[in-house]
Biopython code that builds the backbone (N, CA, C, O; Angstrom):
import numpy as np
from Bio.PDB.StructureBuilder import StructureBuilder

atoms = [
    (1, "MET", "N", (-175.327, 104.744, 54.449)),
    (1, "MET", "CA", (-176.276, 103.833, 55.036)),
    (1, "MET", "C", (-177.156, 104.628, 56.005)),
    (1, "MET", "O", (-176.657, 105.410, 56.814)),
    (2, "HIS", "N", (-178.451, 104.418, 55.910)),
    (2, "HIS", "CA", (-179.403, 105.123, 56.763)),
    (2, "HIS", "C", (-180.341, 104.106, 57.402)),
    (2, "HIS", "O", (-180.589, 103.033, 56.852)),
    (3, "PHE", "N", (-180.846, 104.461, 58.552)),
    (3, "PHE", "CA", (-181.805, 103.612, 59.248)),
    (3, "PHE", "C", (-183.169, 104.273, 59.166)),
    (3, "PHE", "O", (-183.367, 105.360, 59.709)),
    (4, "ASP", "N", (-184.106, 103.632, 58.494)),
    (4, "ASP", "CA", (-185.479, 104.122, 58.366)),
    (4, "ASP", "C", (-186.280, 103.554, 59.529)),
    (4, "ASP", "O", (-186.759, 102.421, 59.476)),
    (5, "ARG", "N", (-186.417, 104.355, 60.576)),
    (5, "ARG", "CA", (-187.076, 103.874, 61.792)),
    (5, "ARG", "C", (-188.564, 103.594, 61.580)),
    (5, "ARG", "O", (-189.110, 102.676, 62.192)),
    (6, "SER", "N", (-189.215, 104.364, 60.732)),
    (6, "SER", "CA", (-190.656, 104.172, 60.549)),
    (6, "SER", "C", (-190.966, 102.818, 59.910)),
    (6, "SER", "O", (-191.990, 102.211, 60.226)),
    (7, "ASN", "N", (-190.102, 102.338, 59.021)),
    (7, "ASN", "CA", (-190.318, 101.042, 58.367)),
    (7, "ASN", "C", (-189.417, 99.946, 58.921)),
    (7, "ASN", "O", (-189.493, 98.800, 58.478)),
    (8, "ASP", "N", (-188.564, 100.287, 59.886)),
    (8, "ASP", "CA", (-187.631, 99.350, 60.503)),
    (8, "ASP", "C", (-186.768, 98.652, 59.445)),
    (8, "ASP", "O", (-186.640, 97.428, 59.427)),
    (9, "ARG", "N", (-186.170, 99.487, 58.549)),
    (9, "ARG", "CA", (-185.337, 98.970, 57.470)),
    (9, "ARG", "C", (-184.044, 99.769, 57.391)),
    (9, "ARG", "O", (-183.988, 100.931, 57.793)),
    (10, "ILE", "N", (-183.008, 99.125, 56.865)),
    (10, "ILE", "CA", (-181.731, 99.769, 56.592)),
    (10, "ILE", "C", (-181.702, 100.101, 55.101)),
    (10, "ILE", "O", (-181.938, 99.231, 54.263)),
    (11, "ILE", "N", (-181.413, 101.360, 54.776)),
    (11, "ILE", "CA", (-181.345, 101.823, 53.392)),
    (11, "ILE", "C", (-179.875, 102.120, 53.083)),
    (11, "ILE", "O", (-179.198, 102.796, 53.858)),
    (12, "ALA", "N", (-179.384, 101.610, 51.944)),
    (12, "ALA", "CA", (-177.976, 101.809, 51.588)),
    (12, "ALA", "C", (-177.868, 102.279, 50.144)),
    (12, "ALA", "O", (-178.612, 101.824, 49.275)),
    (13, "LEU", "N", (-176.933, 103.197, 49.895)),
    (13, "LEU", "CA", (-176.601, 103.644, 48.547)),
    (13, "LEU", "C", (-175.433, 102.789, 48.060)),
    (13, "LEU", "O", (-174.362, 102.788, 48.666)),
    (14, "LEU", "N", (-175.645, 102.066, 46.971)),
    (14, "LEU", "CA", (-174.631, 101.166, 46.444)),
    (14, "LEU", "C", (-173.643, 101.922, 45.560)),
    (14, "LEU", "O", (-173.886, 103.070, 45.189)),
    (15, "ASP", "N", (-172.523, 101.268, 45.222)),
    (15, "ASP", "CA", (-171.474, 101.898, 44.422)),
    (15, "ASP", "C", (-171.955, 102.302, 43.031)),
    (15, "ASP", "O", (-171.458, 103.278, 42.469)),
    (16, "ASP", "N", (-172.911, 101.570, 42.470)),
    (16, "ASP", "CA", (-173.395, 101.900, 41.125)),
    (16, "ASP", "C", (-174.454, 102.999, 41.137)),
    (16, "ASP", "O", (-174.993, 103.343, 40.085)),
    (17, "GLY", "N", (-174.759, 103.553, 42.303)),
    (17, "GLY", "CA", (-175.713, 104.652, 42.416)),
    (17, "GLY", "C", (-177.128, 104.215, 42.739)),
    (17, "GLY", "O", (-177.989, 105.066, 42.962)),
    (18, "SER", "N", (-177.395, 102.927, 42.773)),
    (18, "SER", "CA", (-178.740, 102.459, 43.099)),
    (18, "SER", "C", (-178.896, 102.315, 44.615)),
    (18, "SER", "O", (-177.916, 102.295, 45.361)),
    (19, "TRP", "N", (-180.153, 102.216, 45.044)),
    (19, "TRP", "CA", (-180.471, 102.085, 46.467)),
    (19, "TRP", "C", (-180.895, 100.660, 46.765)),
    (19, "TRP", "O", (-181.481, 99.987, 45.916)),
    (20, "ASP", "N", (-180.602, 100.207, 47.957)),
    (20, "ASP", "CA", (-181.003, 98.876, 48.390)),
    (20, "ASP", "C", (-181.503, 98.983, 49.822)),
    (20, "ASP", "O", (-181.062, 99.849, 50.577)),
    (21, "SER", "N", (-182.413, 98.112, 50.187)),
    (21, "SER", "CA", (-182.915, 98.123, 51.563)),
    (21, "SER", "C", (-182.996, 96.695, 52.078)),
    (21, "SER", "O", (-183.108, 95.738, 51.312)),
    (22, "ALA", "N", (-182.938, 96.584, 53.385)),
    (22, "ALA", "CA", (-183.008, 95.276, 54.031)),
    (22, "ALA", "C", (-183.679, 95.455, 55.386)),
    (22, "ALA", "O", (-183.638, 96.544, 55.959)),
    (23, "PRO", "N", (-184.295, 94.400, 55.900)),
    (23, "PRO", "CA", (-184.894, 94.516, 57.232)),
    (23, "PRO", "C", (-183.823, 94.787, 58.282)),
    (23, "PRO", "O", (-182.670, 94.381, 58.134)),
    (24, "ASN", "N", (-184.216, 95.466, 59.322)),
    (24, "ASN", "CA", (-183.273, 95.832, 60.378)),
    (24, "ASN", "C", (-182.952, 94.617, 61.232)),
    (24, "ASN", "O", (-183.802, 94.121, 61.971)),
    (25, "MET", "N", (-181.722, 94.146, 61.123)),
    (25, "MET", "CA", (-181.261, 93.060, 61.974)),
    (25, "MET", "C", (-180.225, 93.580, 62.970)),
    (25, "MET", "O", (-179.586, 92.803, 63.681)),
    (26, "ILE", "N", (-180.070, 94.901, 63.012)),
    (26, "ILE", "CA", (-179.112, 95.536, 63.911)),
    (26, "ILE", "C", (-179.815, 95.825, 65.232)),
    (26, "ILE", "O", (-180.983, 96.213, 65.249)),
    (27, "ALA", "N", (-179.122, 95.641, 66.298)),
    (27, "ALA", "CA", (-179.697, 95.894, 67.623)),
    (27, "ALA", "C", (-180.074, 97.370, 67.745)),
    (27, "ALA", "O", (-179.289, 98.230, 67.345)),
    (28, "PRO", "N", (-181.242, 97.687, 68.283)),
    (28, "PRO", "CA", (-181.673, 99.083, 68.391)),
    (28, "PRO", "C", (-180.772, 99.937, 69.278)),
    (28, "PRO", "O", (-180.696, 101.149, 69.077)),
    (29, "GLN", "N", (-180.099, 99.351, 70.234)),
    (29, "GLN", "CA", (-179.240, 100.134, 71.124)),
    (29, "GLN", "C", (-177.879, 100.450, 70.501)),
    (29, "GLN", "O", (-177.088, 101.181, 71.097)),
    (30, "LEU", "N", (-177.590, 99.906, 69.301)),
    (30, "LEU", "CA", (-176.326, 100.169, 68.624)),
    (30, "LEU", "C", (-176.327, 101.592, 68.067)),
    (30, "LEU", "O", (-177.231, 101.969, 67.321)),
    (31, "ASP", "N", (-175.317, 102.377, 68.429)),
    (31, "ASP", "CA", (-175.204, 103.744, 67.923)),
    (31, "ASP", "C", (-174.574, 103.723, 66.542)),
    (31, "ASP", "O", (-173.565, 103.057, 66.311)),
    (32, "MET", "N", (-175.187, 104.467, 65.624)),
    (32, "MET", "CA", (-174.622, 104.605, 64.289)),
    (32, "MET", "C", (-173.403, 105.516, 64.378)),
    (32, "MET", "O", (-173.346, 106.370, 65.263)),
    (33, "PRO", "N", (-172.431, 105.359, 63.488)),
    (33, "PRO", "CA", (-171.242, 106.220, 63.538)),
    (33, "PRO", "C", (-171.610, 107.675, 63.280)),
    (33, "PRO", "O", (-172.529, 107.976, 62.517)),
    (34, "GLU", "N", (-170.880, 108.565, 63.927)),
    (34, "GLU", "CA", (-171.159, 109.983, 63.765)),
    (34, "GLU", "C", (-170.583, 110.477, 62.449)),
    (34, "GLU", "O", (-169.558, 109.983, 61.979)),
    (35, "THR", "N", (-171.251, 111.449, 61.868)),
    (35, "THR", "CA", (-170.781, 112.074, 60.640)),
    (35, "THR", "C", (-170.289, 113.476, 60.967)),
    (35, "THR", "O", (-170.485, 113.966, 62.079)),
    (36, "ILE", "N", (-169.652, 114.117, 59.998)),
    (36, "ILE", "CA", (-169.180, 115.488, 60.199)),
    (36, "ILE", "C", (-170.366, 116.400, 60.518)),
    (36, "ILE", "O", (-170.280, 117.261, 61.393)),
    (37, "GLY", "N", (-171.465, 116.200, 59.801)),
    (37, "GLY", "CA", (-172.651, 117.026, 60.038)),
    (37, "GLY", "C", (-173.214, 116.861, 61.437)),
    (37, "GLY", "O", (-173.612, 117.844, 62.063)),
    (38, "SER", "N", (-173.254, 115.631, 61.938)),
    (38, "SER", "CA", (-173.794, 115.421, 63.283)),
    (38, "SER", "C", (-172.876, 116.005, 64.348)),
    (38, "SER", "O", (-173.348, 116.498, 65.372)),
    (39, "VAL", "N", (-171.564, 115.953, 64.115)),
    (39, "VAL", "CA", (-170.622, 116.554, 65.068)),
    (39, "VAL", "C", (-170.804, 118.065, 65.093)),
    (39, "VAL", "O", (-170.824, 118.672, 66.164)),
    (40, "PHE", "N", (-170.938, 118.681, 63.904)),
    (40, "PHE", "CA", (-171.146, 120.131, 63.853)),
    (40, "PHE", "C", (-172.471, 120.526, 64.494)),
    (40, "PHE", "O", (-172.553, 121.562, 65.154)),
    (41, "ARG", "N", (-173.518, 119.706, 64.308)),
    (41, "ARG", "CA", (-174.814, 120.033, 64.905)),
    (41, "ARG", "C", (-174.758, 119.986, 66.429)),
    (41, "ARG", "O", (-175.354, 120.827, 67.102)),
    (42, "LYS", "N", (-174.038, 118.997, 66.976)),
    (42, "LYS", "CA", (-173.984, 118.854, 68.431)),
    (42, "LYS", "C", (-173.013, 119.830, 69.078)),
    (42, "LYS", "O", (-173.299, 120.369, 70.148)),
    (43, "ASP", "N", (-171.872, 120.064, 68.444)),
    (43, "ASP", "CA", (-170.784, 120.799, 69.086)),
    (43, "ASP", "C", (-170.521, 122.161, 68.466)),
    (43, "ASP", "O", (-169.403, 122.665, 68.568)),
    (44, "TRP", "N", (-171.514, 122.777, 67.824)),
    (44, "TRP", "CA", (-171.250, 124.029, 67.125)),
    (44, "TRP", "C", (-170.863, 125.146, 68.085)),
    (44, "TRP", "O", (-170.064, 126.009, 67.719)),
    (45, "ARG", "N", (-171.396, 125.159, 69.287)),
    (45, "ARG", "CA", (-171.033, 126.219, 70.241)),
    (45, "ARG", "C", (-169.565, 126.104, 70.656)),
    (45, "ARG", "O", (-168.833, 127.093, 70.652)),
    (46, "PHE", "N", (-169.148, 124.899, 71.012)),
    (46, "PHE", "CA", (-167.756, 124.683, 71.409)),
    (46, "PHE", "C", (-166.806, 125.002, 70.259)),
    (46, "PHE", "O", (-165.788, 125.663, 70.465)),
    (47, "LEU", "N", (-167.127, 124.539, 69.050)),
    (47, "LEU", "CA", (-166.267, 124.801, 67.901)),
    (47, "LEU", "C", (-166.199, 126.286, 67.583)),
    (47, "LEU", "O", (-165.145, 126.781, 67.186)),
    (48, "SER", "N", (-167.303, 127.004, 67.749)),
    (48, "SER", "CA", (-167.307, 128.452, 67.513)),
    (48, "SER", "C", (-166.429, 129.170, 68.525)),
    (48, "SER", "O", (-165.650, 130.050, 68.159)),
    (49, "VAL", "N", (-166.550, 128.803, 69.797)),
    (49, "VAL", "CA", (-165.736, 129.436, 70.839)),
    (49, "VAL", "C", (-164.256, 129.120, 70.619)),
    (49, "VAL", "O", (-163.409, 129.999, 70.780)),
    (50, "ALA", "N", (-163.937, 127.884, 70.257)),
    (50, "ALA", "CA", (-162.541, 127.515, 70.003)),
    (50, "ALA", "C", (-161.977, 128.287, 68.813)),
    (50, "ALA", "O", (-160.829, 128.730, 68.848)),
    (51, "CYS", "N", (-162.770, 128.448, 67.772)),
    (51, "CYS", "CA", (-162.323, 129.197, 66.592)),
    (51, "CYS", "C", (-162.097, 130.662, 66.935)),
    (51, "CYS", "O", (-161.098, 131.248, 66.519)),
    (52, "ILE", "N", (-163.010, 131.256, 67.687)),
    (52, "ILE", "CA", (-162.860, 132.658, 68.088)),
    (52, "ILE", "C", (-161.635, 132.827, 68.978)),
    (52, "ILE", "O", (-160.906, 133.810, 68.848)),
    (53, "ALA", "N", (-161.404, 131.877, 69.881)),
    (53, "ALA", "CA", (-160.232, 131.954, 70.760)),
    (53, "ALA", "C", (-158.937, 131.867, 69.951)),
    (53, "ALA", "O", (-157.997, 132.618, 70.211)),
    (54, "MET", "N", (-158.880, 130.964, 68.980)),
    (54, "MET", "CA", (-157.669, 130.844, 68.161)),
    (54, "MET", "C", (-157.440, 132.099, 67.327)),
    (54, "MET", "O", (-156.304, 132.550, 67.182)),
    (55, "LEU", "N", (-158.516, 132.667, 66.777)),
    (55, "LEU", "CA", (-158.368, 133.902, 65.998)),
    (55, "LEU", "C", (-157.923, 135.064, 66.877)),
    (55, "LEU", "O", (-157.139, 135.907, 66.442)),
    (56, "THR", "N", (-158.419, 135.115, 68.113)),
    (56, "THR", "CA", (-158.019, 136.173, 69.040)),
    (56, "THR", "C", (-156.539, 136.060, 69.387)),
    (56, "THR", "O", (-155.820, 137.059, 69.389)),
    (57, "ILE", "N", (-156.088, 134.855, 69.678)),
    (57, "ILE", "CA", (-154.671, 134.651, 70.000)),
    (57, "ILE", "C", (-153.794, 134.993, 68.798)),
    (57, "ILE", "O", (-152.741, 135.611, 68.956)),
    (58, "ALA", "N", (-154.218, 134.596, 67.598)),
    (58, "ALA", "CA", (-153.441, 134.900, 66.394)),
    (58, "ALA", "C", (-153.384, 136.403, 66.146)),
    (58, "ALA", "O", (-152.335, 136.930, 65.776)),
    (59, "ALA", "N", (-154.506, 137.099, 66.347)),
    (59, "ALA", "CA", (-154.524, 138.551, 66.150)),
    (59, "ALA", "C", (-153.644, 139.253, 67.177)),
    (59, "ALA", "O", (-152.944, 140.210, 66.847)),
    (60, "ALA", "N", (-153.676, 138.781, 68.420)),
    (60, "ALA", "CA", (-152.829, 139.381, 69.457)),
    (60, "ALA", "C", (-151.348, 139.156, 69.143)),
    (60, "ALA", "O", (-150.539, 140.071, 69.297)),
    (61, "ALA", "N", (-150.992, 137.955, 68.708)),
    (61, "ALA", "CA", (-149.597, 137.671, 68.361)),
    (61, "ALA", "C", (-149.146, 138.520, 67.175)),
    (61, "ALA", "O", (-148.021, 139.020, 67.154)),
    (62, "MET", "N", (-150.022, 138.680, 66.195)),
    (62, "MET", "CA", (-149.678, 139.510, 65.049)),
    (62, "MET", "C", (-149.520, 140.969, 65.465)),
    (62, "MET", "O", (-148.599, 141.651, 65.016)),
    (63, "GLY", "N", (-150.411, 141.438, 66.315)),
    (63, "GLY", "CA", (-150.306, 142.815, 66.800)),
    (63, "GLY", "C", (-149.032, 143.063, 67.576)),
    (63, "GLY", "O", (-148.386, 144.097, 67.402)),
    (64, "VAL", "N", (-148.662, 142.119, 68.435)),
    (64, "VAL", "CA", (-147.429, 142.258, 69.215)),
    (64, "VAL", "C", (-146.216, 142.276, 68.291)),
    (64, "VAL", "O", (-145.311, 143.091, 68.475)),
    (65, "SER", "N", (-146.186, 141.389, 67.301)),
    (65, "SER", "CA", (-145.028, 141.352, 66.402)),
    (65, "SER", "C", (-144.943, 142.612, 65.546)),
    (65, "SER", "O", (-143.843, 143.089, 65.270)),
    (66, "ILE", "N", (-146.070, 143.155, 65.125)),
    (66, "ILE", "CA", (-146.055, 144.401, 64.346)),
    (66, "ILE", "C", (-145.578, 145.558, 65.208)),
    (66, "ILE", "O", (-144.775, 146.379, 64.765)),
    (67, "GLU", "N", (-146.071, 145.625, 66.440)),
    (67, "GLU", "CA", (-145.633, 146.703, 67.340)),
    (67, "GLU", "C", (-144.146, 146.601, 67.651)),
    (67, "GLU", "O", (-143.452, 147.617, 67.688)),
    (68, "LEU", "N", (-143.651, 145.395, 67.872)),
    (68, "LEU", "CA", (-142.216, 145.226, 68.131)),
    (68, "LEU", "C", (-141.387, 145.670, 66.932)),
    (68, "LEU", "O", (-140.355, 146.321, 67.092)),
    (69, "SER", "N", (-141.839, 145.317, 65.735)),
    (69, "SER", "CA", (-141.066, 145.715, 64.555)),
    (69, "SER", "C", (-141.171, 147.214, 64.289)),
    (69, "SER", "O", (-140.243, 147.799, 63.732)),
    (70, "ASN", "N", (-142.276, 147.850, 64.673)),
    (70, "ASN", "CA", (-142.414, 149.300, 64.487)),
    (70, "ASN", "C", (-141.510, 150.086, 65.429)),
    (70, "ASN", "O", (-141.072, 151.184, 65.087)),
    (71, "HIS", "N", (-141.224, 149.547, 66.602)),
    (71, "HIS", "CA", (-140.422, 150.266, 67.591)),
    (71, "HIS", "C", (-138.934, 149.943, 67.508)),
    (71, "HIS", "O", (-138.148, 150.480, 68.289)),
    (72, "MET", "N", (-138.532, 149.086, 66.589)),
    (72, "MET", "CA", (-137.113, 148.760, 66.429)),
    (72, "MET", "C", (-136.470, 149.743, 65.454)),
    (72, "MET", "O", (-137.115, 150.259, 64.541)),
    (73, "SER", "N", (-135.199, 149.981, 65.674)),
    (73, "SER", "CA", (-134.469, 150.794, 64.698)),
    (73, "SER", "C", (-134.214, 149.946, 63.455)),
    (73, "SER", "O", (-134.290, 148.718, 63.509)),
    (74, "SER", "N", (-133.922, 150.582, 62.369)),
    (74, "SER", "CA", (-133.762, 149.836, 61.117)),
    (74, "SER", "C", (-132.572, 148.876, 61.171)),
    (74, "SER", "O", (-132.627, 147.800, 60.576)),
    (75, "SER", "N", (-131.515, 149.241, 61.862)),
    (75, "SER", "CA", (-130.360, 148.332, 61.943)),
    (75, "SER", "C", (-130.681, 147.104, 62.797)),
    (75, "SER", "O", (-130.257, 145.993, 62.477)),
    (76, "ASP", "N", (-131.435, 147.308, 63.892)),
    (76, "ASP", "CA", (-131.830, 146.158, 64.725)),
    (76, "ASP", "C", (-132.766, 145.229, 63.955)),
    (76, "ASP", "O", (-132.636, 144.006, 64.018)),
    (77, "LEU", "N", (-133.704, 145.823, 63.231)),
    (77, "LEU", "CA", (-134.651, 145.024, 62.456)),
    (77, "LEU", "C", (-133.935, 144.261, 61.345)),
    (77, "LEU", "O", (-134.244, 143.098, 61.088)),
    (78, "GLN", "N", (-132.987, 144.910, 60.692)),
    (78, "GLN", "CA", (-132.226, 144.247, 59.637)),
    (78, "GLN", "C", (-131.401, 143.094, 60.215)),
    (78, "GLN", "O", (-131.328, 142.025, 59.608)),
    (79, "ALA", "N", (-130.792, 143.294, 61.359)),
    (79, "ALA", "CA", (-130.012, 142.226, 61.992)),
    (79, "ALA", "C", (-130.910, 141.054, 62.384)),
    (79, "ALA", "O", (-130.524, 139.893, 62.249)),
    (80, "LEU", "N", (-132.107, 141.366, 62.867)),
    (80, "LEU", "CA", (-133.045, 140.305, 63.242)),
    (80, "LEU", "C", (-133.473, 139.504, 62.019)),
    (80, "LEU", "O", (-133.515, 138.275, 62.064)),
    (81, "LEU", "N", (-133.791, 140.194, 60.930)),
    (81, "LEU", "CA", (-134.251, 139.505, 59.726)),
    (81, "LEU", "C", (-133.139, 138.688, 59.073)),
    (81, "LEU", "O", (-133.398, 137.603, 58.552)),
    (82, "VAL", "N", (-131.918, 139.188, 59.093)),
    (82, "VAL", "CA", (-130.804, 138.469, 58.463)),
    (82, "VAL", "C", (-130.420, 137.239, 59.276)),
    (82, "VAL", "O", (-130.097, 136.199, 58.703)),
    (83, "ASN", "N", (-130.450, 137.340, 60.591)),
    (83, "ASN", "CA", (-129.998, 136.241, 61.448)),
    (83, "ASN", "C", (-131.101, 135.272, 61.845)),
    (83, "ASN", "O", (-130.823, 134.265, 62.497)),
    (84, "TYR", "N", (-132.341, 135.548, 61.470)),
    (84, "TYR", "CA", (-133.453, 134.669, 61.846)),
    (84, "TYR", "C", (-133.355, 133.366, 61.057)),
    (84, "TYR", "O", (-133.248, 133.401, 59.831)),
    (85, "PRO", "N", (-133.390, 132.218, 61.734)),
    (85, "PRO", "CA", (-133.274, 130.945, 61.000)),
    (85, "PRO", "C", (-134.512, 130.705, 60.132)),
    (85, "PRO", "O", (-135.642, 130.941, 60.558)),
    (86, "ALA", "N", (-134.278, 130.241, 58.936)),
    (86, "ALA", "CA", (-135.370, 130.026, 57.984)),
    (86, "ALA", "C", (-135.953, 128.620, 58.073)),
    (86, "ALA", "O", (-136.846, 128.285, 57.295)),
    (87, "PHE", "N", (-135.488, 127.811, 58.971)),
    (87, "PHE", "CA", (-135.989, 126.447, 59.056)),
    (87, "PHE", "C", (-136.813, 126.230, 60.287)),
    (87, "PHE", "O", (-137.311, 125.127, 60.510)),
]
sb = StructureBuilder()
sb.init_structure("model")
sb.init_model(0)
sb.init_chain("A")
sb.init_seg("    ")
for serial, (resi, resn, name, xyz) in enumerate(atoms, 1):
    if name == "N":
        sb.init_residue(resn, " ", resi, " ")
    sb.init_atom(name, np.array(xyz, "f"), 0.0, 1.0, " ", f" {name:<3s}", serial, name[0])
structure = sb.get_structure()
């Protein structure tokens, strides 16, 4: 559903693929629901920073776990892998 402000009409795509329009009887101050695209357009900076932060934390955790496993003796590493709970 779209609001055509220039013609003051509501345009809707019906289930059969055809389009329908009607005069605007909706109050102008009513906010239309947000879509995924509108959220990405408004909040792309925040979402980018959050994604970079999560990737940084994941990379740091992976680096720490690799370094810990590199500095363990083979018997300690084997004991850790055998006794680590799988659930």
